[in-house]
C-alpha positions as CSV (number, residue, x, y, z in Angstrom):
1,M,-8.7,-5.5,6.5
2,V,-11.1,-7.9,4.7
3,K,-9.7,-10.8,2.7
4,A,-12.7,-11.9,0.7
5,L,-13.2,-14.2,-2.3
6,R,-9.5,-15.2,-2.0
7,N,-9.6,-18.1,-4.4
8,S,-13.1,-19.3,-5.1
9,K,-14.2,-22.1,-7.3
10,I,-17.7,-23.5,-8.0
11,V,-18.8,-26.2,-10.4
12,F,-22.1,-26.1,-12.2
13,N,-22.9,-29.8,-12.9
14,K,-25.0,-31.3,-15.6
15,G,-28.7,-30.5,-15.4
16,G,-28.1,-27.1,-13.9
17,V,-27.3,-28.3,-10.4
18,F,-24.2,-26.9,-8.9
19,Y,-22.0,-27.6,-5.9
20,L,-19.2,-25.8,-4.2
21,L,-15.7,-27.2,-4.4
22,Y,-13.7,-24.5,-2.7
23,F,-15.4,-21.2,-1.9
24,F,-14.9,-18.5,0.8
25,F,-17.2,-15.6,1.5
26,I,-16.5,-13.1,4.2
27,L,-19.0,-10.6,5.6
28,N,-18.0,-7.1,4.5
29,A,-20.0,-4.3,6.2
30,G,-22.8,-6.8,6.6
31,I,-22.9,-7.8,2.9
32,A,-21.8,-11.3,1.9
33,Q,-19.7,-11.6,-1.2
34,E,-20.8,-14.5,-3.2
35,I,-20.8,-16.1,-6.6
36,I,-24.3,-16.7,-8.0
37,Y,-25.4,-18.8,-11.0
38,D,-28.7,-18.0,-12.6
39,K,-30.1,-21.4,-13.3
40,D,-33.7,-20.3,-14.0
41,A,-34.3,-21.1,-17.7
42,D,-37.2,-18.5,-17.8
43,S,-35.0,-15.7,-16.5
44,P,-33.6,-13.1,-19.0
45,S,-30.2,-13.6,-17.2
46,Y,-30.3,-17.4,-17.5
47,G,-26.7,-18.8,-17.5
48,Q,-25.3,-15.6,-16.1
49,I,-22.7,-15.9,-13.3
50,S,-22.3,-13.0,-10.9
51,I,-20.2,-11.9,-8.0
52,R,-22.3,-9.9,-5.6
53,G,-21.6,-7.8,-2.5
54,L,-18.4,-6.0,-3.8
55,S,-17.4,-2.6,-2.5
56,Q,-18.1,0.4,-4.6
57,S,-14.4,1.5,-4.5
58,F,-13.4,-1.9,-5.9
59,I,-16.1,-1.7,-8.7
60,D,-14.9,1.9,-9.5
61,Q,-11.3,0.6,-9.8
62,L,-12.4,-2.1,-12.2
63,A,-14.4,0.4,-14.2
64,K,-11.4,2.7,-14.5
65,S,-9.2,-0.1,-15.6
66,E,-11.2,-0.8,-18.9
67,L,-10.2,-4.4,-18.9
68,S,-10.4,-6.6,-22.0
69,D,-12.3,-9.8,-22.0
70,R,-9.0,-11.7,-21.9
71,Q,-8.0,-9.8,-18.7
72,W,-11.4,-10.4,-17.1
73,S,-11.0,-14.1,-17.8
74,T,-7.7,-14.3,-16.0
75,F,-9.3,-13.7,-12.6
76,F,-13.0,-14.5,-13.1
77,R,-13.4,-17.4,-15.6
78,T,-15.8,-20.1,-16.5
79,V,-14.7,-23.2,-18.4
80,V,-16.2,-26.4,-19.6
81,Q,-15.1,-29.1,-17.1
82,G,-11.9,-30.7,-18.5
83,S,-11.0,-27.6,-20.6
84,T,-8.6,-24.8,-19.7
85,R,-10.0,-22.3,-22.3
86,P,-12.4,-19.7,-20.9
87,M,-15.9,-19.6,-22.3
88,L,-16.8,-16.8,-24.6
89,G,-19.0,-14.1,-23.2
90,S,-19.1,-10.6,-21.9
91,Y,-18.4,-9.0,-18.5
92,L,-20.5,-6.2,-17.1
93,L,-20.3,-4.1,-13.9
94,E,-23.6,-3.2,-12.4
95,G,-24.1,-1.8,-8.9
96,N,-21.9,-3.7,-6.6
97,E,-21.8,-6.8,-8.9
98,I,-19.7,-8.3,-11.7
99,H,-21.6,-10.3,-14.2
100,F,-20.4,-12.8,-16.8
101,K,-22.9,-13.6,-19.5
102,P,-21.8,-16.6,-21.7
103,R,-22.2,-16.0,-25.4
104,F,-24.1,-19.3,-25.7
105,L,-26.7,-20.7,-23.3
106,P,-25.5,-23.4,-20.9
107,D,-26.0,-27.0,-22.0
108,P,-27.7,-29.0,-19.3
109,E,-25.6,-32.0,-20.3
110,I,-22.3,-30.2,-19.7
111,S,-20.5,-29.4,-16.4
112,Y,-18.9,-25.9,-16.0
113,I,-16.4,-24.6,-13.6
114,T,-16.2,-21.0,-12.5
115,T,-13.2,-19.6,-10.6
116,F,-12.2,-16.3,-9.0
117,S,-8.4,-15.9,-8.5
118,S,-7.3,-13.1,-6.3
119,K,-3.7,-13.7,-7.3
120,S,-4.5,-13.1,-10.9
121,L,-6.6,-10.1,-10.1
122,N,-3.7,-8.6,-8.1
123,Q,-1.4,-8.9,-11.1
124,I,-3.9,-6.9,-13.2
125,L,-4.7,-4.3,-10.5
126,P,-1.4,-4.0,-8.6
127,N,-2.5,-0.7,-7.1
128,Y,-5.5,-2.4,-5.5
129,P,-3.9,-5.1,-3.5
130,I,-6.0,-8.0,-2.4
131,G,-6.6,-7.6,1.3
132,K,-8.3,-4.3,0.7
133,D,-12.1,-4.4,0.9
134,L,-13.5,-6.1,-2.2
C-alpha cells in the first residue's frame, strides 16, 4: 500500500522562486509523485501547477466523479499567501497528471501557496480511500 502525497504544501515566493515547506513524494511503481510549478514565462502553461505521477486508476476515479471547481479546491488549492480563498482557475486531468491553470497569470510580486490534502480528498472520494495507490 502506497501512502503518497499525504499532505503536501509548497510556496511559490515572489519573483517566481519557490521552496518546499512540507512535501512528501513516494515512489510508486518507479514513478515519483510530485507537485510542479511551471515558472517559465515563455511557456504556454506558465503559472500552471501540476501533480504528476498519479496512477491511472486514481485519475479514472477522479474523472468519473465530475468534480466542481469548488470540490477540486478543497483538496488541491492555490491561495495568495495570507489568504484562505482559493485562486480562480480551472482543473484538468491529462494522462497521469492533474493540472490547475490559474485564471490570471501569476504576479511576480506576490507569494502563492499550493496545498494537497489527502484528508479532504478522502471526504470527496470515500470509495477511494487514501492509502490506495495514487
